[in-house]
C-alpha positions, 0 to 999 in steps of 0.5 A: 500500500502506498504511504499516505502523502506519498507522490503518485506513481509516475506514468511516463516510461522515463519516470517509471525507469527512474523510480525503478532505478532509485528503488533498486539502489535503495534495495541494495543500500538498505541491505548492505548498510542496514536500514538504520544507517542508510540515508537518502544521500546514500541511495541517490549516490548509488542510483547515480541521481541527484538528491533533488530527483530522488525527493521528487518521487520519495520525500523521505527514507520511509517512503522508499521503504514503503515503496520497496514493500509494495514492489516486493508484495507485487512480486510475491503475489505473482510467485504465489499465483504461479504456485497455485496454478502449478497445483492443478498440473500433474498428480496432486501433492500430499498435504505435507508436500504442499506445505513443504513446497510452499515454504521452499518456494517462499524461501527461494523467493527470499534467496533470490531477493535478499533485500526482502530481509530489510522488510523482515527486519523492519517489520515493526516499523510504523510505516509498514503497518498497513503493508504488513497487514496486506502481506499477511492477508496474501499469505493467509489467502494462500493457506486458506486455499490449501485448507479448503482444498484438503477439508470441508465442514470446518466453520470459517471462523475456526479455519480463519483462526488456524490461518492467522496462527500459521501466518503469524508463526511463519512470520516470526520464524522468518525474522528468526531465520534472518538473525544469523547465517545461512546455515542457521536459516536453513535449519529454521526453514526445516523446523518450520516445515515440521512445525506447520505440518504437525500443527495442521495435521493435528488441527485438521485431523488428517494425515500429512499423506492426504492428497490436496484436493482429495474428496472428503467422504462425509464432509467431516474429515478433521471434524475431531477436536484436539480432545479426539471427541467427534463434534455433532453435525450441524 
């Protein structure tokens, strides 16, 4: 989401190219120097443009951060869209494989875009509050579609609570994974897969081997609570 008071997105091709160049520079500078140390002067120098030209599009460093978040969110939507379309091709994945594939896809996105780490590290920045909600909604929609492909008969309020828990946990694990080196990050990713699969199979009441999109015999698979007692039909 565009920050309040931020200038409108440029329409002319030349202006779009200038904005893209400035954002590329900001992405690199924030990643290399850290957001706190970086300044708009550093970004302008990396973009090989004047500070006045930068301020024409971005009035301050926060506006750059928000614009980067917007751009990364658009790219992530495209990646998740491809992931969803791939699920309809070939044999269906199991629930466990679908979760692992989704986490691996997002991890590959992070590896290809290391600057995204700036957004993870600055997640609590006030300027990113609205953007974070939009990001979580995008991730939530992906998990919601996965749940709906595996199971029916759950009240939507219960499903939405599971989505929020899953997205929140993965968000915190993202922050943890960026706190150390690549080897630690790989371990956190592996643990994230185990954690999410264990949580969802327990809450949904289905094994990890359940094919995504498999029919639900009585519309009640997973209708057992964590106590193991079957809920009455509604």
